[in-house]
PyMOL Python script that loads the backbone (N, CA, C, O; Angstrom):
from pymol import cmd

cmd.read_pdbstr("""\
ATOM      1  N   MET A   1       0.848  -1.182   0.000  1.00  0.00           N
ATOM      2  CA  MET A   1       0.000   0.000   0.000  1.00  0.00           C
ATOM      3  C   MET A   1       0.889   1.239   0.000  1.00  0.00           C
ATOM      4  O   MET A   1       1.904   1.289   0.695  1.00  0.00           O
ATOM      5  N   GLU A   2       0.499   2.233  -0.783  1.00  0.00           N
ATOM      6  CA  GLU A   2       1.265   3.466  -0.895  1.00  0.00           C
ATOM      7  C   GLU A   2       1.194   4.275   0.394  1.00  0.00           C
ATOM      8  O   GLU A   2       0.136   4.405   1.009  1.00  0.00           O
ATOM      9  N   THR A   3       2.344   4.817   0.790  1.00  0.00           N
ATOM     10  CA  THR A   3       2.383   5.619   2.008  1.00  0.00           C
ATOM     11  C   THR A   3       2.509   7.098   1.661  1.00  0.00           C
ATOM     12  O   THR A   3       2.911   7.469   0.558  1.00  0.00           O
ATOM     13  N   ARG A   4       2.155   7.921   2.628  1.00  0.00           N
ATOM     14  CA  ARG A   4       2.289   9.373   2.524  1.00  0.00           C
ATOM     15  C   ARG A   4       3.106   9.854   3.713  1.00  0.00           C
ATOM     16  O   ARG A   4       3.143   9.212   4.763  1.00  0.00           O
ATOM     17  N   ILE A   5       3.750  10.976   3.533  1.00  0.00           N
ATOM     18  CA  ILE A   5       4.479  11.625   4.620  1.00  0.00           C
ATOM     19  C   ILE A   5       3.644  12.816   5.058  1.00  0.00           C
ATOM     20  O   ILE A   5       3.162  13.593   4.233  1.00  0.00           O
ATOM     21  N   ALA A   6       3.481  12.947   6.363  1.00  0.00           N
ATOM     22  CA  ALA A   6       2.650  14.026   6.893  1.00  0.00           C
ATOM     23  C   ALA A   6       3.193  14.510   8.231  1.00  0.00           C
ATOM     24  O   ALA A   6       4.022  13.859   8.867  1.00  0.00           O
ATOM     25  N   LEU A   7       2.706  15.651   8.627  1.00  0.00           N
ATOM     26  CA  LEU A   7       2.999  16.221   9.935  1.00  0.00           C
ATOM     27  C   LEU A   7       1.663  16.383  10.648  1.00  0.00           C
ATOM     28  O   LEU A   7       0.751  17.033  10.137  1.00  0.00           O
ATOM     29  N   ILE A   8       1.556  15.793  11.825  1.00  0.00           N
ATOM     30  CA  ILE A   8       0.352  15.947  12.640  1.00  0.00           C
ATOM     31  C   ILE A   8       0.678  16.953  13.738  1.00  0.00           C
ATOM     32  O   ILE A   8       1.560  16.721  14.565  1.00  0.00           O
ATOM     33  N   GLY A   9      -0.038  18.066  13.736  1.00  0.00           N
ATOM     34  CA  GLY A   9       0.118  19.077  14.778  1.00  0.00           C
ATOM     35  C   GLY A   9      -0.945  18.867  15.845  1.00  0.00           C
ATOM     36  O   GLY A   9      -2.124  18.698  15.535  1.00  0.00           O
ATOM     37  N   ILE A  10      -0.520  18.878  17.097  1.00  0.00           N
ATOM     38  CA  ILE A  10      -1.435  18.601  18.213  1.00  0.00           C
ATOM     39  C   ILE A  10      -1.269  19.681  19.275  1.00  0.00           C
ATOM     40  O   ILE A  10      -0.147  20.033  19.640  1.00  0.00           O
ATOM     41  N   ILE A  11      -2.394  20.206  19.771  1.00  0.00           N
ATOM     42  CA  ILE A  11      -2.382  21.129  20.912  1.00  0.00           C
ATOM     43  C   ILE A  11      -3.190  20.477  22.026  1.00  0.00           C
ATOM     44  O   ILE A  11      -4.370  20.168  21.863  1.00  0.00           O
ATOM     45  N   VAL A  12      -2.529  20.276  23.154  1.00  0.00           N
ATOM     46  CA  VAL A  12      -3.172  19.647  24.313  1.00  0.00           C
ATOM     47  C   VAL A  12      -3.454  20.723  25.353  1.00  0.00           C
ATOM     48  O   VAL A  12      -2.532  21.315  25.913  1.00  0.00           O
ATOM     49  N   SER A  13      -4.739  20.970  25.605  1.00  0.00           N
ATOM     50  CA  SER A  13      -5.097  21.952  26.634  1.00  0.00           C
ATOM     51  C   SER A  13      -5.598  21.277  27.909  1.00  0.00           C
ATOM     52  O   SER A  13      -5.779  21.939  28.931  1.00  0.00           O
ATOM     53  N   ASP A  14      -5.823  19.967  27.855  1.00  0.00           N
ATOM     54  CA  ASP A  14      -6.227  19.192  29.035  1.00  0.00           C
ATOM     55  C   ASP A  14      -5.152  18.131  29.278  1.00  0.00           C
ATOM     56  O   ASP A  14      -5.155  17.072  28.650  1.00  0.00           O
ATOM     57  N   ARG A  15      -4.256  18.426  30.178  1.00  0.00           N
ATOM     58  CA  ARG A  15      -3.110  17.542  30.425  1.00  0.00           C
ATOM     59  C   ARG A  15      -3.496  16.155  30.939  1.00  0.00           C
ATOM     60  O   ARG A  15      -2.684  15.231  30.908  1.00  0.00           O
ATOM     61  N   ARG A  16      -4.728  16.012  31.407  1.00  0.00           N
ATOM     62  CA  ARG A  16      -5.176  14.688  31.854  1.00  0.00           C
ATOM     63  C   ARG A  16      -5.270  13.717  30.683  1.00  0.00           C
ATOM     64  O   ARG A  16      -5.344  12.507  30.892  1.00  0.00           O
ATOM     65  N   GLN A  17      -5.269  14.225  29.464  1.00  0.00           N
ATOM     66  CA  GLN A  17      -5.380  13.389  28.272  1.00  0.00           C
ATOM     67  C   GLN A  17      -4.030  12.891  27.745  1.00  0.00           C
ATOM     68  O   GLN A  17      -3.994  12.081  26.819  1.00  0.00           O
ATOM     69  N   ILE A  18      -2.939  13.358  28.313  1.00  0.00           N
ATOM     70  CA  ILE A  18      -1.602  13.006  27.818  1.00  0.00           C
ATOM     71  C   ILE A  18      -1.375  11.495  27.818  1.00  0.00           C
ATOM     72  O   ILE A  18      -0.804  10.961  26.867  1.00  0.00           O
ATOM     73  N   GLY A  19      -1.804  10.806  28.853  1.00  0.00           N
ATOM     74  CA  GLY A  19      -1.631   9.353  28.932  1.00  0.00           C
ATOM     75  C   GLY A  19      -2.339   8.644  27.793  1.00  0.00           C
ATOM     76  O   GLY A  19      -1.765   7.758  27.160  1.00  0.00           O
ATOM     77  N   ARG A  20      -3.583   9.026  27.526  1.00  0.00           N
ATOM     78  CA  ARG A  20      -4.346   8.426  26.417  1.00  0.00           C
ATOM     79  C   ARG A  20      -3.684   8.725  25.082  1.00  0.00           C
ATOM     80  O   ARG A  20      -3.606   7.856  24.214  1.00  0.00           O
ATOM     81  N   LEU A  21      -3.206   9.955  24.916  1.00  0.00           N
ATOM     82  CA  LEU A  21      -2.536  10.338  23.684  1.00  0.00           C
ATOM     83  C   LEU A  21      -1.277   9.502  23.477  1.00  0.00           C
ATOM     84  O   LEU A  21      -1.040   8.993  22.382  1.00  0.00           O
ATOM     85  N   ASN A  22      -0.478   9.362  24.518  1.00  0.00           N
ATOM     86  CA  ASN A  22       0.751   8.566  24.414  1.00  0.00           C
ATOM     87  C   ASN A  22       0.450   7.104  24.083  1.00  0.00           C
ATOM     88  O   ASN A  22       1.182   6.483  23.313  1.00  0.00           O
ATOM     89  N   GLU A  23      -0.613   6.553  24.653  1.00  0.00           N
ATOM     90  CA  GLU A  23      -1.009   5.175  24.337  1.00  0.00           C
ATOM     91  C   GLU A  23      -1.353   5.038  22.857  1.00  0.00           C
ATOM     92  O   GLU A  23      -0.925   4.092  22.196  1.00  0.00           O
ATOM     93  N   LEU A  24      -2.125   5.985  22.347  1.00  0.00           N
ATOM     94  CA  LEU A  24      -2.514   5.954  20.940  1.00  0.00           C
ATOM     95  C   LEU A  24      -1.289   6.040  20.028  1.00  0.00           C
ATOM     96  O   LEU A  24      -1.178   5.294  19.055  1.00  0.00           O
ATOM     97  N   LEU A  25      -0.380   6.947  20.349  1.00  0.00           N
ATOM     98  CA  LEU A  25       0.817   7.094  19.534  1.00  0.00           C
ATOM     99  C   LEU A  25       1.702   5.850  19.620  1.00  0.00           C
ATOM    100  O   LEU A  25       2.326   5.467  18.630  1.00  0.00           O
ATOM    101  N   SER A  26       1.762   5.226  20.774  1.00  0.00           N
ATOM    102  CA  SER A  26       2.544   3.994  20.929  1.00  0.00           C
ATOM    103  C   SER A  26       1.978   2.856  20.095  1.00  0.00           C
ATOM    104  O   SER A  26       2.728   2.021  19.589  1.00  0.00           O
ATOM    105  N   GLU A  27       0.658   2.818  19.949  1.00  0.00           N
ATOM    106  CA  GLU A  27       0.018   1.790  19.123  1.00  0.00           C
ATOM    107  C   GLU A  27       0.440   1.905  17.657  1.00  0.00           C
ATOM    108  O   GLU A  27       0.415   0.916  16.925  1.00  0.00           O
ATOM    109  N   HIS A  28       0.821   3.095  17.234  1.00  0.00           N
ATOM    110  CA  HIS A  28       1.178   3.335  15.837  1.00  0.00           C
ATOM    111  C   HIS A  28       2.647   3.733  15.681  1.00  0.00           C
ATOM    112  O   HIS A  28       3.009   4.421  14.727  1.00  0.00           O
ATOM    113  N   GLN A  29       3.481   3.303  16.610  1.00  0.00           N
ATOM    114  CA  GLN A  29       4.873   3.727  16.606  1.00  0.00           C
ATOM    115  C   GLN A  29       5.651   3.300  15.363  1.00  0.00           C
ATOM    116  O   GLN A  29       6.654   3.921  15.013  1.00  0.00           O
ATOM    117  N   GLN A  30       5.192   2.241  14.695  1.00  0.00           N
ATOM    118  CA  GLN A  30       5.905   1.768  13.511  1.00  0.00           C
ATOM    119  C   GLN A  30       5.837   2.785  12.356  1.00  0.00           C
ATOM    120  O   GLN A  30       6.639   2.713  11.425  1.00  0.00           O
ATOM    121  N   TYR A  31       4.897   3.716  12.411  1.00  0.00           N
ATOM    122  CA  TYR A  31       4.753   4.725  11.363  1.00  0.00           C
ATOM    123  C   TYR A  31       5.405   6.061  11.721  1.00  0.00           C
ATOM    124  O   TYR A  31       5.621   6.896  10.843  1.00  0.00           O
ATOM    125  N   ILE A  32       5.717   6.267  12.985  1.00  0.00           N
ATOM    126  CA  ILE A  32       6.192   7.574  13.445  1.00  0.00           C
ATOM    127  C   ILE A  32       7.685   7.733  13.169  1.00  0.00           C
ATOM    128  O   ILE A  32       8.505   6.927  13.608  1.00  0.00           O
ATOM    129  N   LEU A  33       8.015   8.792  12.431  1.00  0.00           N
ATOM    130  CA  LEU A  33       9.406   9.091  12.107  1.00  0.00           C
ATOM    131  C   LEU A  33      10.072   9.908  13.205  1.00  0.00           C
ATOM    132  O   LEU A  33      11.266   9.759  13.461  1.00  0.00           O
ATOM    133  N   GLY A  34       9.299  10.768  13.850  1.00  0.00           N
ATOM    134  CA  GLY A  34       9.842  11.615  14.903  1.00  0.00           C
ATOM    135  C   GLY A  34       8.734  12.356  15.620  1.00  0.00           C
ATOM    136  O   GLY A  34       7.616  12.487  15.124  1.00  0.00           O
ATOM    137  N   ARG A  35       9.079  12.833  16.798  1.00  0.00           N
ATOM    138  CA  ARG A  35       8.096  13.511  17.637  1.00  0.00           C
ATOM    139  C   ARG A  35       8.795  14.614  18.423  1.00  0.00           C
ATOM    140  O   ARG A  35       9.902  14.428  18.928  1.00  0.00           O
ATOM    141  N   MET A  36       8.127  15.772  18.519  1.00  0.00           N
ATOM    142  CA  MET A  36       8.666  16.868  19.316  1.00  0.00           C
ATOM    143  C   MET A  36       7.535  17.443  20.153  1.00  0.00           C
ATOM    144  O   MET A  36       6.453  17.718  19.634  1.00  0.00           O
ATOM    145  N   GLY A  37       7.775  17.621  21.423  1.00  0.00           N
ATOM    146  CA  GLY A  37       6.787  18.207  22.314  1.00  0.00           C
ATOM    147  C   GLY A  37       7.351  19.410  23.032  1.00  0.00           C
ATOM    148  O   GLY A  37       8.485  19.398  23.512  1.00  0.00           O
ATOM    149  N   LEU A  38       6.539  20.449  23.097  1.00  0.00           N
ATOM    150  CA  LEU A  38       6.944  21.676  23.775  1.00  0.00           C
ATOM    151  C   LEU A  38       5.877  22.079  24.782  1.00  0.00           C
ATOM    152  O   LEU A  38       4.766  22.440  24.393  1.00  0.00           O
ATOM    153  N   PRO A  39       6.197  22.023  26.065  1.00  0.00           N
ATOM    154  CA  PRO A  39       5.225  22.505  27.050  1.00  0.00           C
ATOM    155  C   PRO A  39       5.246  24.036  27.088  1.00  0.00           C
ATOM    156  O   PRO A  39       6.312  24.651  27.054  1.00  0.00           O
ATOM    157  N   HIS A  40       4.085  24.629  27.156  1.00  0.00           N
ATOM    158  CA  HIS A  40       3.973  26.084  27.283  1.00  0.00           C
ATOM    159  C   HIS A  40       3.366  26.337  28.663  1.00  0.00           C
ATOM    160  O   HIS A  40       2.150  26.451  28.817  1.00  0.00           O
ATOM    161  N   GLN A  41       4.237  26.421  29.646  1.00  0.00           N
ATOM    162  CA  GLN A  41       3.824  26.488  31.047  1.00  0.00           C
ATOM    163  C   GLN A  41       2.904  27.658  31.346  1.00  0.00           C
ATOM    164  O   GLN A  41       1.931  27.505  32.084  1.00  0.00           O
ATOM    165  N   ASN A  42       3.196  28.820  30.785  1.00  0.00           N
ATOM    166  CA  ASN A  42       2.401  30.010  31.086  1.00  0.00           C
ATOM    167  C   ASN A  42       0.955  29.870  30.627  1.00  0.00           C
ATOM    168  O   ASN A  42       0.047  30.411  31.258  1.00  0.00           O
ATOM    169  N   GLU A  43       0.739  29.149  29.536  1.00  0.00           N
ATOM    170  CA  GLU A  43      -0.609  28.973  28.992  1.00  0.00           C
ATOM    171  C   GLU A  43      -1.245  27.661  29.435  1.00  0.00           C
ATOM    172  O   GLU A  43      -2.443  27.457  29.240  1.00  0.00           O
ATOM    173  N   GLY A  44      -0.456  26.773  30.026  1.00  0.00           N
ATOM    174  CA  GLY A  44      -0.979  25.487  30.479  1.00  0.00           C
ATOM    175  C   GLY A  44      -1.331  24.540  29.342  1.00  0.00           C
ATOM    176  O   GLY A  44      -2.234  23.714  29.471  1.00  0.00           O
ATOM    177  N   ILE A  45      -0.611  24.662  28.220  1.00  0.00           N
ATOM    178  CA  ILE A  45      -0.850  23.775  27.087  1.00  0.00           C
ATOM    179  C   ILE A  45       0.454  23.107  26.664  1.00  0.00           C
ATOM    180  O   ILE A  45       1.542  23.528  27.055  1.00  0.00           O
ATOM    181  N   SER A  46       0.323  22.069  25.865  1.00  0.00           N
ATOM    182  CA  SER A  46       1.480  21.415  25.256  1.00  0.00           C
ATOM    183  C   SER A  46       1.291  21.417  23.751  1.00  0.00           C
ATOM    184  O   SER A  46       0.192  21.181  23.249  1.00  0.00           O
ATOM    185  N   LEU A  47       2.373  21.686  23.038  1.00  0.00           N
ATOM    186  CA  LEU A  47       2.376  21.678  21.580  1.00  0.00           C
ATOM    187  C   LEU A  47       3.196  20.478  21.138  1.00  0.00           C
ATOM    188  O   LEU A  47       4.344  20.322  21.554  1.00  0.00           O
ATOM    189  N   ILE A  48       2.614  19.629  20.294  1.00  0.00           N
ATOM    190  CA  ILE A  48       3.276  18.399  19.875  1.00  0.00           C
ATOM    191  C   ILE A  48       3.205  18.302  18.360  1.00  0.00           C
ATOM    192  O   ILE A  48       2.164  18.561  17.757  1.00  0.00           O
ATOM    193  N   SER A  49       4.330  17.925  17.750  1.00  0.00           N
ATOM    194  CA  SER A  49       4.322  17.653  16.314  1.00  0.00           C
ATOM    195  C   SER A  49       4.819  16.225  16.096  1.00  0.00           C
ATOM    196  O   SER A  49       5.785  15.782  16.719  1.00  0.00           O
ATOM    197  N   ILE A  50       4.137  15.522  15.201  1.00  0.00           N
ATOM    198  CA  ILE A  50       4.458  14.139  14.889  1.00  0.00           C
ATOM    199  C   ILE A  50       4.752  14.051  13.398  1.00  0.00           C
ATOM    200  O   ILE A  50       3.887  14.372  12.583  1.00  0.00           O
ATOM    201  N   ALA A  51       5.954  13.624  13.025  1.00  0.00           N
ATOM    202  CA  ALA A  51       6.276  13.336  11.632  1.00  0.00           C
ATOM    203  C   ALA A  51       5.954  11.866  11.409  1.00  0.00           C
ATOM    204  O   ALA A  51       6.386  11.009  12.180  1.00  0.00           O
ATOM    205  N   ILE A  52       5.192  11.571  10.353  1.00  0.00           N
ATOM    206  CA  ILE A  52       4.675  10.224  10.156  1.00  0.00           C
ATOM    207  C   ILE A  52       4.743   9.835   8.683  1.00  0.00           C
ATOM    208  O   ILE A  52       4.564  10.671   7.797  1.00  0.00           O
ATOM    209  N   GLU A  53       5.001   8.559   8.438  1.00  0.00           N
ATOM    210  CA  GLU A  53       4.919   7.987   7.094  1.00  0.00           C
ATOM    211  C   GLU A  53       4.047   6.745   7.194  1.00  0.00           C
ATOM    212  O   GLU A  53       4.419   5.759   7.830  1.00  0.00           O
ATOM    213  N   ALA A  54       2.886   6.804   6.558  1.00  0.00           N
ATOM    214  CA  ALA A  54       1.902   5.727   6.680  1.00  0.00           C
ATOM    215  C   ALA A  54       0.908   5.838   5.536  1.00  0.00           C
ATOM    216  O   ALA A  54       0.865   6.861   4.853  1.00  0.00           O
ATOM    217  N   PRO A  55       0.102   4.793   5.315  1.00  0.00           N
ATOM    218  CA  PRO A  55      -0.991   4.927   4.360  1.00  0.00           C
ATOM    219  C   PRO A  55      -1.918   6.072   4.798  1.00  0.00           C
ATOM    220  O   PRO A  55      -2.086   6.324   5.992  1.00  0.00           O
ATOM    221  N   GLU A  56      -2.509   6.750   3.826  1.00  0.00           N
ATOM    222  CA  GLU A  56      -3.333   7.911   4.138  1.00  0.00           C
ATOM    223  C   GLU A  56      -4.483   7.589   5.085  1.00  0.00           C
ATOM    224  O   GLU A  56      -4.833   8.408   5.935  1.00  0.00           O
ATOM    225  N   ASP A  57      -5.076   6.399   4.947  1.00  0.00           N
ATOM    226  CA  ASP A  57      -6.183   6.050   5.840  1.00  0.00           C
ATOM    227  C   ASP A  57      -5.713   5.862   7.273  1.00  0.00           C
ATOM    228  O   ASP A  57      -6.466   6.137   8.208  1.00  0.00           O
ATOM    229  N   VAL A  58      -4.482   5.397   7.464  1.00  0.00           N
ATOM    230  CA  VAL A  58      -3.934   5.254   8.817  1.00  0.00           C
ATOM    231  C   VAL A  58      -3.707   6.632   9.431  1.00  0.00           C
ATOM    232  O   VAL A  58      -4.040   6.862  10.594  1.00  0.00           O
ATOM    233  N   ILE A  59      -3.141   7.545   8.648  1.00  0.00           N
ATOM    234  CA  ILE A  59      -2.911   8.907   9.143  1.00  0.00           C
ATOM    235  C   ILE A  59      -4.237   9.554   9.535  1.00  0.00           C
ATOM    236  O   ILE A  59      -4.340  10.184  10.587  1.00  0.00           O
ATOM    237  N   SER A  60      -5.238   9.395   8.692  1.00  0.00           N
ATOM    238  CA  SER A  60      -6.559   9.972   8.985  1.00  0.00           C
ATOM    239  C   SER A  60      -7.175   9.367  10.239  1.00  0.00           C
ATOM    240  O   SER A  60      -7.786  10.070  11.044  1.00  0.00           O
ATOM    241  N   THR A  61      -7.009   8.058  10.396  1.00  0.00           N
ATOM    242  CA  THR A  61      -7.547   7.382  11.584  1.00  0.00           C
ATOM    243  C   THR A  61      -6.874   7.881  12.849  1.00  0.00           C
ATOM    244  O   THR A  61      -7.542   8.172  13.840  1.00  0.00           O
ATOM    245  N   ILE A  62      -5.559   7.979  12.818  1.00  0.00           N
ATOM    246  CA  ILE A  62      -4.813   8.459  13.995  1.00  0.00           C
ATOM    247  C   ILE A  62      -5.255   9.879  14.341  1.00  0.00           C
ATOM    248  O   ILE A  62      -5.579  10.171  15.492  1.00  0.00           O
ATOM    249  N   SER A  63      -5.266  10.752  13.347  1.00  0.00           N
ATOM    250  CA  SER A  63      -5.655  12.146  13.587  1.00  0.00           C
ATOM    251  C   SER A  63      -7.095  12.236  14.089  1.00  0.00           C
ATOM    252  O   SER A  63      -7.392  13.016  14.994  1.00  0.00           O
ATOM    253  N   GLY A  64      -7.973  11.454  13.512  1.00  0.00           N
ATOM    254  CA  GLY A  64      -9.369  11.459  13.937  1.00  0.00           C
ATOM    255  C   GLY A  64      -9.540  11.019  15.374  1.00  0.00           C
ATOM    256  O   GLY A  64     -10.301  11.620  16.132  1.00  0.00           O
ATOM    257  N   ARG A  65      -8.822   9.957  15.749  1.00  0.00           N
ATOM    258  CA  ARG A  65      -8.911   9.476  17.132  1.00  0.00           C
ATOM    259  C   ARG A  65      -8.343  10.496  18.113  1.00  0.00           C
ATOM    260  O   ARG A  65      -8.871  10.671  19.211  1.00  0.00           O
ATOM    261  N   ILE A  66      -7.271  11.164  17.715  1.00  0.00           N
ATOM    262  CA  ILE A  66      -6.695  12.209  18.570  1.00  0.00           C
ATOM    263  C   ILE A  66      -7.692  13.358  18.712  1.00  0.00           C
ATOM    264  O   ILE A  66      -7.921  13.853  19.816  1.00  0.00           O
ATOM    265  N   GLY A  67      -8.280  13.779  17.602  1.00  0.00           N
ATOM    266  CA  GLY A  67      -9.215  14.901  17.601  1.00  0.00           C
ATOM    267  C   GLY A  67     -10.476  14.657  18.409  1.00  0.00           C
ATOM    268  O   GLY A  67     -11.129  15.611  18.834  1.00  0.00           O
ATOM    269  N   MET A  68     -10.833  13.393  18.629  1.00  0.00           N
ATOM    270  CA  MET A  68     -12.023  13.081  19.419  1.00  0.00           C
ATOM    271  C   MET A  68     -11.766  13.169  20.923  1.00  0.00           C
ATOM    272  O   MET A  68     -12.712  13.150  21.710  1.00  0.00           O
ATOM    273  N   MET A  69     -10.500  13.266  21.330  1.00  0.00           N
ATOM    274  CA  MET A  69     -10.185  13.368  22.754  1.00  0.00           C
ATOM    275  C   MET A  69     -10.529  14.772  23.256  1.00  0.00           C
ATOM    276  O   MET A  69     -10.255  15.773  22.595  1.00  0.00           O
ATOM    277  N   GLU A  70     -11.134  14.815  24.439  1.00  0.00           N
ATOM    278  CA  GLU A  70     -11.471  16.103  25.060  1.00  0.00           C
ATOM    279  C   GLU A  70     -10.196  16.901  25.333  1.00  0.00           C
ATOM    280  O   GLU A  70      -9.200  16.356  25.808  1.00  0.00           O
ATOM    281  N   GLY A  71     -10.241  18.188  25.027  1.00  0.00           N
ATOM    282  CA  GLY A  71      -9.116  19.063  25.353  1.00  0.00           C
ATOM    283  C   GLY A  71      -7.925  18.923  24.432  1.00  0.00           C
ATOM    284  O   GLY A  71      -6.828  19.365  24.774  1.00  0.00           O
ATOM    285  N   ILE A  72      -8.118  18.307  23.248  1.00  0.00           N
ATOM    286  CA  ILE A  72      -7.028  18.153  22.292  1.00  0.00           C
ATOM    287  C   ILE A  72      -7.511  18.591  20.909  1.00  0.00           C
ATOM    288  O   ILE A  72      -8.598  18.214  20.471  1.00  0.00           O
ATOM    289  N   SER A  73      -6.689  19.390  20.232  1.00  0.00           N
ATOM    290  CA  SER A  73      -6.955  19.806  18.857  1.00  0.00           C
ATOM    291  C   SER A  73      -5.852  19.238  17.974  1.00  0.00           C
ATOM    292  O   SER A  73      -4.710  19.097  18.411  1.00  0.00           O
ATOM    293  N   THR A  74      -6.194  18.913  16.731  1.00  0.00           N
ATOM    294  CA  THR A  74      -5.190  18.364  15.822  1.00  0.00           C
ATOM    295  C   THR A  74      -5.444  18.805  14.391  1.00  0.00           C
ATOM    296  O   THR A  74      -6.574  19.111  14.010  1.00  0.00           O
ATOM    297  N   LYS A  75      -4.380  18.833  13.610  1.00  0.00           N
ATOM    298  CA  LYS A  75      -4.456  19.178  12.194  1.00  0.00           C
ATOM    299  C   LYS A  75      -3.344  18.411  11.482  1.00  0.00           C
ATOM    300  O   LYS A  75      -2.262  18.217  12.036  1.00  0.00           O
ATOM    301  N   VAL A  76      -3.617  17.977  10.251  1.00  0.00           N
ATOM    302  CA  VAL A  76      -2.639  17.226   9.474  1.00  0.00           C
ATOM    303  C   VAL A  76      -2.225  18.029   8.247  1.00  0.00           C
ATOM    304  O   VAL A  76      -3.056  18.638   7.574  1.00  0.00           O
ATOM    305  N   ILE A  77      -0.939  18.018   7.975  1.00  0.00           N
ATOM    306  CA  ILE A  77      -0.394  18.615   6.758  1.00  0.00           C
ATOM    307  C   ILE A  77       0.318  17.504   5.997  1.00  0.00           C
ATOM    308  O   ILE A  77       1.229  16.866   6.525  1.00  0.00           O
ATOM    309  N   TYR A  78      -0.100  17.276   4.750  1.00  0.00           N
ATOM    310  CA  TYR A  78       0.508  16.236   3.922  1.00  0.00           C
ATOM    311  C   TYR A  78       1.585  16.836   3.028  1.00  0.00           C
ATOM    312  O   TYR A  78       1.446  17.950   2.523  1.00  0.00           O
ATOM    313  N   ALA A  79       2.672  16.067   2.840  1.00  0.00           N
ATOM    314  CA  ALA A  79       3.708  16.469   1.917  1.00  0.00           C
ATOM    315  C   ALA A  79       3.182  16.339   0.494  1.00  0.00           C
ATOM    316  O   ALA A  79       2.456  15.396   0.179  1.00  0.00           O
ATOM    317  N   LYS A  80       3.545  17.277  -0.353  1.00  0.00           N
ATOM    318  CA  LYS A  80       3.154  17.179  -1.760  1.00  0.00           C
ATOM    319  C   LYS A  80       4.030  16.130  -2.428  1.00  0.00           C
ATOM    320  O   LYS A  80       5.198  15.955  -2.081  1.00  0.00           O
ATOM    321  N   LYS A  81       3.445  15.446  -3.381  1.00  0.00           N
ATOM    322  CA  LYS A  81       4.211  14.424  -4.109  1.00  0.00           C
ATOM    323  C   LYS A  81       4.782  15.002  -5.369  1.00  0.00           C
ATOM    324  O   LYS A  81       5.459  14.299  -6.119  1.00  0.00           O
TER     325      LYS A  81
END
""", "prot")
cmd.dss("prot")
cmd.show_as("cartoon", "prot")
cmd.util.cbc("prot")
cmd.orient("prot")
């Protein structure tokens, strides 16, 4: 199956969700190329970026599941071919 390269941007405003988010990302670790997290203490949020290479439906599923979590926003940017 053809894969795509994408960047998933995540903003966590409810830190109680971090454990669930980490579990979800661990389930799909075989697709993750890299991850960077930046806590923004003054605002009480965390900014996370995930570089991923996976089939497009897998990327959409991961992003969708993340977006359904309370207190978490997500957006995907796909690399142009």
